[in-house]
PyMOL Python script that loads the backbone (N, CA, C, O; Angstrom):
from pymol import cmd

cmd.read_pdbstr("""\
ATOM      1  N   MET A   1      74.759  -6.843  35.125  1.00  0.00           N
ATOM      2  CA  MET A   1      73.153  -7.057  34.948  1.00  0.00           C
ATOM      3  C   MET A   1      72.860  -6.161  33.304  1.00  0.00           C
ATOM      4  O   MET A   1      73.349  -5.142  32.815  1.00  0.00           O
ATOM      5  N   ALA A   2      71.972  -7.011  32.905  1.00  0.00           N
ATOM      6  CA  ALA A   2      71.851  -6.331  31.029  1.00  0.00           C
ATOM      7  C   ALA A   2      71.029  -5.650  31.497  1.00  0.00           C
ATOM      8  O   ALA A   2      70.426  -5.525  32.563  1.00  0.00           O
ATOM      9  N   LEU A   3      71.097  -5.018  30.125  1.00  0.00           N
ATOM     10  CA  LEU A   3      70.059  -3.513  29.900  1.00  0.00           C
ATOM     11  C   LEU A   3      69.011  -4.309  29.662  1.00  0.00           C
ATOM     12  O   LEU A   3      69.334  -5.237  28.921  1.00  0.00           O
ATOM     13  N   ILE A   4      67.703  -4.329  30.039  1.00  0.00           N
ATOM     14  CA  ILE A   4      66.497  -4.488  29.155  1.00  0.00           C
ATOM     15  C   ILE A   4      65.837  -3.354  28.172  1.00  0.00           C
ATOM     16  O   ILE A   4      65.658  -2.278  28.743  1.00  0.00           O
ATOM     17  N   THR A   5      65.525  -3.394  27.078  1.00  0.00           N
ATOM     18  CA  THR A   5      64.756  -2.217  26.417  1.00  0.00           C
ATOM     19  C   THR A   5      63.668  -3.162  25.402  1.00  0.00           C
ATOM     20  O   THR A   5      63.831  -4.249  24.847  1.00  0.00           O
ATOM     21  N   ASP A   6      62.482  -2.200  25.446  1.00  0.00           N
ATOM     22  CA  ASP A   6      61.451  -2.276  24.653  1.00  0.00           C
ATOM     23  C   ASP A   6      62.025  -2.564  23.356  1.00  0.00           C
ATOM     24  O   ASP A   6      62.675  -1.642  22.865  1.00  0.00           O
ATOM     25  N   ALA A   7      61.928  -3.682  22.662  1.00  0.00           N
ATOM     26  CA  ALA A   7      62.243  -3.670  21.191  1.00  0.00           C
ATOM     27  C   ALA A   7      60.864  -3.878  20.223  1.00  0.00           C
ATOM     28  O   ALA A   7      60.965  -4.052  19.009  1.00  0.00           O
ATOM     29  N   SER A   8      59.489  -3.834  20.972  1.00  0.00           N
ATOM     30  CA  SER A   8      58.602  -3.564  19.934  1.00  0.00           C
ATOM     31  C   SER A   8      58.347  -2.293  19.679  1.00  0.00           C
ATOM     32  O   SER A   8      58.765  -1.333  20.326  1.00  0.00           O
ATOM     33  N   GLY A   9      57.529  -2.268  18.557  1.00  0.00           N
ATOM     34  CA  GLY A   9      57.265  -0.884  17.738  1.00  0.00           C
ATOM     35  C   GLY A   9      55.801  -0.741  18.467  1.00  0.00           C
ATOM     36  O   GLY A   9      54.893  -1.521  18.753  1.00  0.00           O
ATOM     37  N   SER A  10      56.080   0.848  18.638  1.00  0.00           N
ATOM     38  CA  SER A  10      54.534   1.248  18.793  1.00  0.00           C
ATOM     39  C   SER A  10      53.334   2.375  17.851  1.00  0.00           C
ATOM     40  O   SER A  10      52.218   2.874  17.995  1.00  0.00           O
ATOM     41  N   ARG A  11      54.607   2.324  16.732  1.00  0.00           N
ATOM     42  CA  ARG A  11      53.690   2.993  15.616  1.00  0.00           C
ATOM     43  C   ARG A  11      54.837   2.342  14.011  1.00  0.00           C
ATOM     44  O   ARG A  11      55.958   1.865  13.834  1.00  0.00           O
ATOM     45  N   ALA A  12      53.559   2.763  13.143  1.00  0.00           N
ATOM     46  CA  ALA A  12      53.900   2.377  11.506  1.00  0.00           C
ATOM     47  C   ALA A  12      53.857   3.464  10.849  1.00  0.00           C
ATOM     48  O   ALA A  12      53.371   4.548  11.173  1.00  0.00           O
ATOM     49  N   ALA A  13      54.497   3.075   9.701  1.00  0.00           N
ATOM     50  CA  ALA A  13      53.892   4.252   8.317  1.00  0.00           C
ATOM     51  C   ALA A  13      54.496   3.870   7.331  1.00  0.00           C
ATOM     52  O   ALA A  13      55.685   3.553   7.290  1.00  0.00           O
ATOM     53  N   THR A  14      53.801   3.870   6.545  1.00  0.00           N
ATOM     54  CA  THR A  14      54.351   3.715   4.774  1.00  0.00           C
ATOM     55  C   THR A  14      55.118   4.414   4.368  1.00  0.00           C
ATOM     56  O   THR A  14      54.960   5.633   4.413  1.00  0.00           O
ATOM     57  N   VAL A  15      56.290   3.776   3.794  1.00  0.00           N
ATOM     58  CA  VAL A  15      57.304   4.628   3.274  1.00  0.00           C
ATOM     59  C   VAL A  15      57.049   5.018   1.424  1.00  0.00           C
ATOM     60  O   VAL A  15      56.721   4.327   0.459  1.00  0.00           O
ATOM     61  N   THR A  16      57.375   6.365   1.594  1.00  0.00           N
ATOM     62  CA  THR A  16      57.683   6.740   0.148  1.00  0.00           C
ATOM     63  C   THR A  16      59.083   7.066   0.247  1.00  0.00           C
ATOM     64  O   THR A  16      59.533   7.919   1.012  1.00  0.00           O
ATOM     65  N   PRO A  17      59.752   6.367  -0.543  1.00  0.00           N
ATOM     66  CA  PRO A  17      61.548   7.058  -0.615  1.00  0.00           C
ATOM     67  C   PRO A  17      61.613   8.054  -0.912  1.00  0.00           C
ATOM     68  O   PRO A  17      60.530   8.442  -1.350  1.00  0.00           O
ATOM     69  N   SER A  18      62.663   9.077  -0.931  1.00  0.00           N
ATOM     70  CA  SER A  18      63.005  10.232  -1.083  1.00  0.00           C
ATOM     71  C   SER A  18      64.332  10.466  -1.006  1.00  0.00           C
ATOM     72  O   SER A  18      64.933  10.060  -0.012  1.00  0.00           O
ATOM     73  N   ASP A  19      64.954  11.088  -1.933  1.00  0.00           N
ATOM     74  CA  ASP A  19      66.232  11.649  -1.897  1.00  0.00           C
ATOM     75  C   ASP A  19      66.283  13.083  -1.378  1.00  0.00           C
ATOM     76  O   ASP A  19      67.000  13.859  -2.010  1.00  0.00           O
ATOM     77  N   THR A  20      65.765  13.442  -0.546  1.00  0.00           N
ATOM     78  CA  THR A  20      65.358  14.280  -0.090  1.00  0.00           C
ATOM     79  C   THR A  20      64.803  14.821   1.302  1.00  0.00           C
ATOM     80  O   THR A  20      65.143  15.707   2.087  1.00  0.00           O
ATOM     81  N   LEU A  21      63.811  13.891   1.239  1.00  0.00           N
ATOM     82  CA  LEU A  21      63.211  14.162   2.439  1.00  0.00           C
ATOM     83  C   LEU A  21      63.116  13.098   3.745  1.00  0.00           C
ATOM     84  O   LEU A  21      62.615  12.010   3.462  1.00  0.00           O
ATOM     85  N   ASP A  22      63.498  13.271   5.001  1.00  0.00           N
ATOM     86  CA  ASP A  22      63.724  12.276   6.010  1.00  0.00           C
ATOM     87  C   ASP A  22      62.186  11.655   6.257  1.00  0.00           C
ATOM     88  O   ASP A  22      61.245  12.372   5.917  1.00  0.00           O
ATOM     89  N   LEU A  23      61.963  10.603   6.723  1.00  0.00           N
ATOM     90  CA  LEU A  23      61.050  10.002   6.987  1.00  0.00           C
ATOM     91  C   LEU A  23      60.178  11.004   8.339  1.00  0.00           C
ATOM     92  O   LEU A  23      60.885  11.793   8.966  1.00  0.00           O
ATOM     93  N   SER A  24      58.843  10.914   8.659  1.00  0.00           N
ATOM     94  CA  SER A  24      58.504  11.946   9.817  1.00  0.00           C
ATOM     95  C   SER A  24      58.538  10.826  10.994  1.00  0.00           C
ATOM     96  O   SER A  24      57.872   9.798  11.108  1.00  0.00           O
ATOM     97  N   ILE A  25      59.426  11.314  11.730  1.00  0.00           N
ATOM     98  CA  ILE A  25      59.924  10.464  13.183  1.00  0.00           C
ATOM     99  C   ILE A  25      58.972  10.770  14.198  1.00  0.00           C
ATOM    100  O   ILE A  25      58.806  11.968  14.430  1.00  0.00           O
ATOM    101  N   PRO A  26      58.326   9.957  14.838  1.00  0.00           N
ATOM    102  CA  PRO A  26      57.512  10.482  16.071  1.00  0.00           C
ATOM    103  C   PRO A  26      58.549  11.184  16.934  1.00  0.00           C
ATOM    104  O   PRO A  26      59.721  10.847  16.774  1.00  0.00           O
ATOM    105  N   SER A  27      58.236  12.184  17.889  1.00  0.00           N
ATOM    106  CA  SER A  27      58.606  13.070  18.730  1.00  0.00           C
ATOM    107  C   SER A  27      59.610  12.041  19.842  1.00  0.00           C
ATOM    108  O   SER A  27      59.138  11.029  20.360  1.00  0.00           O
ATOM    109  N   GLY A  28      60.475  12.324  19.986  1.00  0.00           N
ATOM    110  CA  GLY A  28      61.769  11.797  21.241  1.00  0.00           C
ATOM    111  C   GLY A  28      62.262  10.400  20.392  1.00  0.00           C
ATOM    112  O   GLY A  28      62.633   9.587  21.239  1.00  0.00           O
ATOM    113  N   LEU A  29      62.383   9.893  19.157  1.00  0.00           N
ATOM    114  CA  LEU A  29      62.867   9.391  18.760  1.00  0.00           C
ATOM    115  C   LEU A  29      64.086   9.711  17.406  1.00  0.00           C
ATOM    116  O   LEU A  29      63.931  10.734  16.739  1.00  0.00           O
ATOM    117  N   ASN A  30      64.884   9.064  17.195  1.00  0.00           N
ATOM    118  CA  ASN A  30      65.846   9.977  16.156  1.00  0.00           C
ATOM    119  C   ASN A  30      65.922   8.988  14.745  1.00  0.00           C
ATOM    120  O   ASN A  30      66.559   9.250  13.724  1.00  0.00           O
ATOM    121  N   GLY A  31      65.077   7.775  15.004  1.00  0.00           N
ATOM    122  CA  GLY A  31      65.060   6.961  13.664  1.00  0.00           C
ATOM    123  C   GLY A  31      64.018   5.695  13.735  1.00  0.00           C
ATOM    124  O   GLY A  31      63.187   5.758  14.641  1.00  0.00           O
ATOM    125  N   THR A  32      63.990   4.858  13.101  1.00  0.00           N
ATOM    126  CA  THR A  32      62.931   3.648  12.994  1.00  0.00           C
ATOM    127  C   THR A  32      63.534   2.423  14.053  1.00  0.00           C
ATOM    128  O   THR A  32      64.751   2.477  14.230  1.00  0.00           O
ATOM    129  N   LYS A  33      63.142   1.844  14.431  1.00  0.00           N
ATOM    130  CA  LYS A  33      63.368   0.687  15.225  1.00  0.00           C
ATOM    131  C   LYS A  33      63.358  -0.649  14.063  1.00  0.00           C
ATOM    132  O   LYS A  33      64.245  -1.487  14.223  1.00  0.00           O
ATOM    133  N   TYR A  34      62.740  -0.778  13.335  1.00  0.00           N
ATOM    134  CA  TYR A  34      62.659  -1.824  12.006  1.00  0.00           C
ATOM    135  C   TYR A  34      62.225  -1.279  10.721  1.00  0.00           C
ATOM    136  O   TYR A  34      61.579  -0.233  10.657  1.00  0.00           O
ATOM    137  N   ILE A  35      62.501  -1.832   9.891  1.00  0.00           N
ATOM    138  CA  ILE A  35      61.898  -2.002   8.230  1.00  0.00           C
ATOM    139  C   ILE A  35      61.703  -3.160   7.873  1.00  0.00           C
ATOM    140  O   ILE A  35      62.343  -4.196   8.056  1.00  0.00           O
ATOM    141  N   CYS A  36      60.431  -2.850   7.151  1.00  0.00           N
ATOM    142  CA  CYS A  36      60.087  -3.721   6.803  1.00  0.00           C
ATOM    143  C   CYS A  36      59.669  -4.052   5.369  1.00  0.00           C
ATOM    144  O   CYS A  36      58.759  -3.235   5.226  1.00  0.00           O
ATOM    145  N   VAL A  37      59.736  -4.639   4.359  1.00  0.00           N
ATOM    146  CA  VAL A  37      59.648  -4.934   2.861  1.00  0.00           C
ATOM    147  C   VAL A  37      58.739  -5.499   2.477  1.00  0.00           C
ATOM    148  O   VAL A  37      58.646  -6.551   3.110  1.00  0.00           O
ATOM    149  N   GLY A  38      57.435  -5.325   1.262  1.00  0.00           N
ATOM    150  CA  GLY A  38      56.751  -6.382   0.784  1.00  0.00           C
ATOM    151  C   GLY A  38      57.237  -7.362  -0.489  1.00  0.00           C
ATOM    152  O   GLY A  38      56.816  -8.437  -0.913  1.00  0.00           O
ATOM    153  N   VAL A  39      58.486  -6.341  -0.950  1.00  0.00           N
ATOM    154  CA  VAL A  39      58.581  -6.994  -2.051  1.00  0.00           C
ATOM    155  C   VAL A  39      60.428  -7.195  -2.389  1.00  0.00           C
ATOM    156  O   VAL A  39      60.878  -6.368  -3.182  1.00  0.00           O
ATOM    157  N   SER A  40      61.245  -8.041  -1.925  1.00  0.00           N
ATOM    158  CA  SER A  40      62.131  -7.700  -1.992  1.00  0.00           C
ATOM    159  C   SER A  40      63.147  -7.025  -2.638  1.00  0.00           C
ATOM    160  O   SER A  40      62.714  -6.585  -3.703  1.00  0.00           O
ATOM    161  N   GLY A  41      64.342  -6.743  -2.458  1.00  0.00           N
ATOM    162  CA  GLY A  41      64.946  -5.840  -3.597  1.00  0.00           C
ATOM    163  C   GLY A  41      66.278  -4.980  -2.655  1.00  0.00           C
ATOM    164  O   GLY A  41      66.415  -5.025  -1.432  1.00  0.00           O
ATOM    165  N   ASP A  42      67.075  -4.292  -3.556  1.00  0.00           N
ATOM    166  CA  ASP A  42      68.246  -3.105  -2.437  1.00  0.00           C
ATOM    167  C   ASP A  42      67.073  -2.000  -1.829  1.00  0.00           C
ATOM    168  O   ASP A  42      65.999  -1.597  -2.275  1.00  0.00           O
ATOM    169  N   LEU A  43      67.798  -1.745  -0.659  1.00  0.00           N
ATOM    170  CA  LEU A  43      67.015  -0.495   0.142  1.00  0.00           C
ATOM    171  C   LEU A  43      68.004   0.556   0.563  1.00  0.00           C
ATOM    172  O   LEU A  43      68.277   0.675   1.757  1.00  0.00           O
ATOM    173  N   SER A  44      68.496   1.242  -0.248  1.00  0.00           N
ATOM    174  CA  SER A  44      68.992   2.613   0.237  1.00  0.00           C
ATOM    175  C   SER A  44      69.013   3.335   1.195  1.00  0.00           C
ATOM    176  O   SER A  44      68.072   4.128   1.215  1.00  0.00           O
ATOM    177  N   VAL A  45      69.877   3.418   2.229  1.00  0.00           N
ATOM    178  CA  VAL A  45      69.059   4.520   3.618  1.00  0.00           C
ATOM    179  C   VAL A  45      70.316   5.615   3.849  1.00  0.00           C
ATOM    180  O   VAL A  45      71.430   5.704   3.332  1.00  0.00           O
ATOM    181  N   ILE A  46      69.697   6.311   4.745  1.00  0.00           N
ATOM    182  CA  ILE A  46      70.667   7.096   5.594  1.00  0.00           C
ATOM    183  C   ILE A  46      70.173   6.797   7.201  1.00  0.00           C
ATOM    184  O   ILE A  46      69.095   7.121   7.700  1.00  0.00           O
ATOM    185  N   THR A  47      71.368   6.035   7.886  1.00  0.00           N
ATOM    186  CA  THR A  47      70.797   5.729   9.210  1.00  0.00           C
ATOM    187  C   THR A  47      70.773   7.009  10.218  1.00  0.00           C
ATOM    188  O   THR A  47      71.104   8.191  10.129  1.00  0.00           O
ATOM    189  N   SER A  48      70.250   6.226  11.153  1.00  0.00           N
ATOM    190  CA  SER A  48      70.049   7.587  12.522  1.00  0.00           C
ATOM    191  C   SER A  48      71.554   7.971  12.501  1.00  0.00           C
ATOM    192  O   SER A  48      71.728   9.179  12.661  1.00  0.00           O
ATOM    193  N   GLY A  49      72.507   7.351  12.366  1.00  0.00           N
ATOM    194  CA  GLY A  49      74.034   7.850  12.795  1.00  0.00           C
ATOM    195  C   GLY A  49      74.544   8.782  11.574  1.00  0.00           C
ATOM    196  O   GLY A  49      75.427   9.630  11.703  1.00  0.00           O
ATOM    197  N   GLY A  50      73.829   8.491  10.318  1.00  0.00           N
ATOM    198  CA  GLY A  50      74.271   9.676   9.405  1.00  0.00           C
ATOM    199  C   GLY A  50      75.097   9.154   8.289  1.00  0.00           C
ATOM    200  O   GLY A  50      75.816   9.769   7.502  1.00  0.00           O
ATOM    201  N   ASP A  51      74.818   7.788   8.399  1.00  0.00           N
ATOM    202  CA  ASP A  51      75.897   6.634   7.374  1.00  0.00           C
ATOM    203  C   ASP A  51      74.845   6.679   6.048  1.00  0.00           C
ATOM    204  O   ASP A  51      73.655   6.724   6.361  1.00  0.00           O
ATOM    205  N   THR A  52      75.125   6.674   4.742  1.00  0.00           N
ATOM    206  CA  THR A  52      74.550   6.305   3.419  1.00  0.00           C
ATOM    207  C   THR A  52      74.675   4.956   3.035  1.00  0.00           C
ATOM    208  O   THR A  52      75.724   4.758   2.420  1.00  0.00           O
ATOM    209  N   VAL A  53      73.969   3.963   3.185  1.00  0.00           N
ATOM    210  CA  VAL A  53      74.488   2.524   2.678  1.00  0.00           C
ATOM    211  C   VAL A  53      73.267   2.063   1.835  1.00  0.00           C
ATOM    212  O   VAL A  53      72.156   2.592   1.796  1.00  0.00           O
ATOM    213  N   THR A  54      73.765   0.817   1.078  1.00  0.00           N
ATOM    214  CA  THR A  54      72.631   0.003   0.300  1.00  0.00           C
ATOM    215  C   THR A  54      72.469  -1.017   1.115  1.00  0.00           C
ATOM    216  O   THR A  54      73.525  -1.312   1.675  1.00  0.00           O
ATOM    217  N   LEU A  55      71.481  -1.741   1.434  1.00  0.00           N
ATOM    218  CA  LEU A  55      71.482  -2.829   1.684  1.00  0.00           C
ATOM    219  C   LEU A  55      70.934  -3.830   0.631  1.00  0.00           C
ATOM    220  O   LEU A  55      69.820  -3.714   0.119  1.00  0.00           O
ATOM    221  N   LYS A  56      71.769  -4.772   0.369  1.00  0.00           N
ATOM    222  CA  LYS A  56      71.187  -5.595  -0.921  1.00  0.00           C
ATOM    223  C   LYS A  56      70.450  -6.760  -0.795  1.00  0.00           C
ATOM    224  O   LYS A  56      70.750  -7.686  -0.043  1.00  0.00           O
ATOM    225  N   ALA A  57      69.481  -6.720  -1.533  1.00  0.00           N
ATOM    226  CA  ALA A  57      68.761  -7.948  -1.367  1.00  0.00           C
ATOM    227  C   ALA A  57      68.000  -8.203  -0.050  1.00  0.00           C
ATOM    228  O   ALA A  57      68.029  -9.295   0.518  1.00  0.00           O
ATOM    229  N   VAL A  58      67.390  -7.249   0.355  1.00  0.00           N
ATOM    230  CA  VAL A  58      66.421  -6.760   1.527  1.00  0.00           C
ATOM    231  C   VAL A  58      65.275  -7.892   1.261  1.00  0.00           C
ATOM    232  O   VAL A  58      64.400  -7.838   0.397  1.00  0.00           O
ATOM    233  N   ALA A  59      65.534  -9.124   2.391  1.00  0.00           N
ATOM    234  CA  ALA A  59      64.333 -10.040   2.578  1.00  0.00           C
ATOM    235  C   ALA A  59      63.123  -9.581   2.856  1.00  0.00           C
ATOM    236  O   ALA A  59      63.006  -9.001   3.936  1.00  0.00           O
ATOM    237  N   ALA A  60      61.464  -9.758   1.652  1.00  0.00           N
ATOM    238  CA  ALA A  60      60.509  -9.182   2.459  1.00  0.00           C
ATOM    239  C   ALA A  60      59.924 -10.330   3.451  1.00  0.00           C
ATOM    240  O   ALA A  60      60.194 -11.526   3.562  1.00  0.00           O
ATOM    241  N   GLY A  61      59.022  -9.484   4.118  1.00  0.00           N
ATOM    242  CA  GLY A  61      58.414 -10.035   5.224  1.00  0.00           C
ATOM    243  C   GLY A  61      59.153 -10.458   6.467  1.00  0.00           C
ATOM    244  O   GLY A  61      58.702 -11.367   7.163  1.00  0.00           O
ATOM    245  N   ILE A  62      60.472  -9.722   6.827  1.00  0.00           N
ATOM    246  CA  ILE A  62      60.934  -9.954   8.035  1.00  0.00           C
ATOM    247  C   ILE A  62      61.096  -8.747   8.357  1.00  0.00           C
ATOM    248  O   ILE A  62      61.342  -7.880   7.518  1.00  0.00           O
ATOM    249  N   PHE A  63      60.978  -8.510   9.663  1.00  0.00           N
ATOM    250  CA  PHE A  63      61.375  -6.993  10.378  1.00  0.00           C
ATOM    251  C   PHE A  63      62.501  -6.745  10.318  1.00  0.00           C
ATOM    252  O   PHE A  63      62.951  -7.637  11.037  1.00  0.00           O
ATOM    253  N   HIS A  64      63.517  -6.061   9.918  1.00  0.00           N
ATOM    254  CA  HIS A  64      65.062  -5.742   9.961  1.00  0.00           C
ATOM    255  C   HIS A  64      65.250  -4.801  10.666  1.00  0.00           C
ATOM    256  O   HIS A  64      64.840  -3.675  10.385  1.00  0.00           O
ATOM    257  N   PRO A  65      66.033  -5.143  11.917  1.00  0.00           N
ATOM    258  CA  PRO A  65      66.332  -3.904  13.221  1.00  0.00           C
ATOM    259  C   PRO A  65      67.469  -3.373  12.577  1.00  0.00           C
ATOM    260  O   PRO A  65      68.545  -3.971  12.538  1.00  0.00           O
ATOM    261  N   ILE A  66      67.220  -2.032  11.961  1.00  0.00           N
ATOM    262  CA  ILE A  66      67.877  -0.920  11.489  1.00  0.00           C
ATOM    263  C   ILE A  66      67.386   0.307  11.840  1.00  0.00           C
ATOM    264  O   ILE A  66      66.157   0.352  11.791  1.00  0.00           O
ATOM    265  N   SER A  67      67.944   1.349  12.188  1.00  0.00           N
ATOM    266  CA  SER A  67      67.406   2.703  12.765  1.00  0.00           C
ATOM    267  C   SER A  67      67.773   3.760  11.373  1.00  0.00           C
ATOM    268  O   SER A  67      68.782   4.445  11.203  1.00  0.00           O
ATOM    269  N   VAL A  68      66.877   3.644  10.711  1.00  0.00           N
ATOM    270  CA  VAL A  68      67.370   4.729   9.732  1.00  0.00           C
ATOM    271  C   VAL A  68      66.300   6.251   9.754  1.00  0.00           C
ATOM    272  O   VAL A  68      65.265   6.244  10.421  1.00  0.00           O
ATOM    273  N   ARG A  69      66.641   7.243   9.100  1.00  0.00           N
ATOM    274  CA  ARG A  69      65.749   8.561   8.918  1.00  0.00           C
ATOM    275  C   ARG A  69      65.404   8.940   7.648  1.00  0.00           C
ATOM    276  O   ARG A  69      64.540   9.692   7.196  1.00  0.00           O
ATOM    277  N   ARG A  70      66.516   8.061   7.032  1.00  0.00           N
ATOM    278  CA  ARG A  70      65.655   8.419   5.485  1.00  0.00           C
ATOM    279  C   ARG A  70      65.669   7.248   4.317  1.00  0.00           C
ATOM    280  O   ARG A  70      66.808   6.823   4.125  1.00  0.00           O
ATOM    281  N   VAL A  71      64.915   6.794   3.709  1.00  0.00           N
ATOM    282  CA  VAL A  71      64.576   5.781   2.615  1.00  0.00           C
ATOM    283  C   VAL A  71      65.084   6.689   1.402  1.00  0.00           C
ATOM    284  O   VAL A  71      64.365   7.585   0.960  1.00  0.00           O
ATOM    285  N   LEU A  72      66.199   6.454   0.944  1.00  0.00           N
ATOM    286  CA  LEU A  72      66.492   7.133  -0.617  1.00  0.00           C
ATOM    287  C   LEU A  72      65.654   6.158  -1.922  1.00  0.00           C
ATOM    288  O   LEU A  72      65.575   4.944  -2.115  1.00  0.00           O
ATOM    289  N   SER A  73      65.063   7.461  -2.718  1.00  0.00           N
ATOM    290  CA  SER A  73      64.668   6.910  -3.804  1.00  0.00           C
ATOM    291  C   SER A  73      65.738   5.868  -4.492  1.00  0.00           C
ATOM    292  O   SER A  73      65.572   4.650  -4.538  1.00  0.00           O
ATOM    293  N   THR A  74      67.003   6.666  -5.082  1.00  0.00           N
ATOM    294  CA  THR A  74      67.904   6.450  -6.051  1.00  0.00           C
ATOM    295  C   THR A  74      68.442   4.861  -5.110  1.00  0.00           C
ATOM    296  O   THR A  74      68.675   4.781  -3.904  1.00  0.00           O
ATOM    297  N   GLY A  75      68.491   4.103  -5.822  1.00  0.00           N
ATOM    298  CA  GLY A  75      69.143   2.978  -5.204  1.00  0.00           C
ATOM    299  C   GLY A  75      68.235   1.846  -4.499  1.00  0.00           C
ATOM    300  O   GLY A  75      68.600   0.742  -4.094  1.00  0.00           O
ATOM    301  N   THR A  76      66.935   2.431  -4.465  1.00  0.00           N
ATOM    302  CA  THR A  76      66.056   1.620  -3.703  1.00  0.00           C
ATOM    303  C   THR A  76      65.327   0.478  -5.027  1.00  0.00           C
ATOM    304  O   THR A  76      65.030   0.882  -6.152  1.00  0.00           O
ATOM    305  N   THR A  77      65.203  -0.552  -4.689  1.00  0.00           N
ATOM    306  CA  THR A  77      64.365  -1.446  -5.671  1.00  0.00           C
ATOM    307  C   THR A  77      63.218  -2.050  -4.933  1.00  0.00           C
ATOM    308  O   THR A  77      62.131  -2.207  -5.491  1.00  0.00           O
ATOM    309  N   ALA A  78      63.447  -2.419  -3.602  1.00  0.00           N
ATOM    310  CA  ALA A  78      62.370  -3.042  -2.725  1.00  0.00           C
ATOM    311  C   ALA A  78      60.990  -1.977  -2.850  1.00  0.00           C
ATOM    312  O   ALA A  78      60.989  -0.746  -2.845  1.00  0.00           O
ATOM    313  N   THR A  79      60.386  -2.475  -2.907  1.00  0.00           N
ATOM    314  CA  THR A  79      58.795  -2.065  -2.628  1.00  0.00           C
ATOM    315  C   THR A  79      57.837  -2.511  -1.389  1.00  0.00           C
ATOM    316  O   THR A  79      58.119  -3.520  -0.742  1.00  0.00           O
ATOM    317  N   GLY A  80      56.747  -1.756  -1.097  1.00  0.00           N
ATOM    318  CA  GLY A  80      55.785  -2.038  -0.174  1.00  0.00           C
ATOM    319  C   GLY A  80      56.675  -1.642   1.252  1.00  0.00           C
ATOM    320  O   GLY A  80      56.573  -2.512   2.117  1.00  0.00           O
ATOM    321  N   ILE A  81      57.484  -0.521   1.602  1.00  0.00           N
ATOM    322  CA  ILE A  81      58.149  -0.897   2.424  1.00  0.00           C
ATOM    323  C   ILE A  81      57.372   0.326   3.753  1.00  0.00           C
ATOM    324  O   ILE A  81      56.817   1.420   3.652  1.00  0.00           O
ATOM    325  N   VAL A  82      57.688  -0.513   4.837  1.00  0.00           N
ATOM    326  CA  VAL A  82      57.141   0.032   6.015  1.00  0.00           C
ATOM    327  C   VAL A  82      57.695   0.391   7.389  1.00  0.00           C
ATOM    328  O   VAL A  82      57.681  -0.575   8.152  1.00  0.00           O
ATOM    329  N   ALA A  83      58.146   1.438   7.876  1.00  0.00           N
ATOM    330  CA  ALA A  83      58.862   1.835   8.931  1.00  0.00           C
ATOM    331  C   ALA A  83      57.920   1.649  10.568  1.00  0.00           C
ATOM    332  O   ALA A  83      56.820   2.037  10.961  1.00  0.00           O
ATOM    333  N   VAL A  84      58.886   0.965  11.086  1.00  0.00           N
ATOM    334  CA  VAL A  84      58.167   0.740  12.723  1.00  0.00           C
ATOM    335  C   VAL A  84      59.214   1.210  13.579  1.00  0.00           C
ATOM    336  O   VAL A  84      60.405   0.904  13.648  1.00  0.00           O
ATOM    337  N   TYR A  85      58.221   2.345  14.470  1.00  0.00           N
ATOM    338  CA  TYR A  85      58.963   2.957  15.080  1.00  0.00           C
ATOM    339  C   TYR A  85      58.639   2.428  16.840  1.00  0.00           C
ATOM    340  O   TYR A  85      59.292   2.918  17.761  1.00  0.00           O
TER     341      TYR A  85
END
""", "prot")
cmd.dss("prot")
cmd.show_as("cartoon", "prot")
cmd.util.cbc("prot")
cmd.orient("prot")
């Protein structure tokens, strides 16, 4: 039997990249459900699992299913970033 989960987001917030501050994640969650960018570019993040990675050439206008706790300013060139929870 397949596990069915709710993939929709119920909250969203504009992201200001920071090398020192985690996102303001709603209570009960450990990261984002999706990240969307308004202008394509690289997106440097710390995932909910603690990995630091740079996603190259992230496409604009698409909801990217990645759970992150921080969007880093160093290495991020994408703009208009929105986190969906």
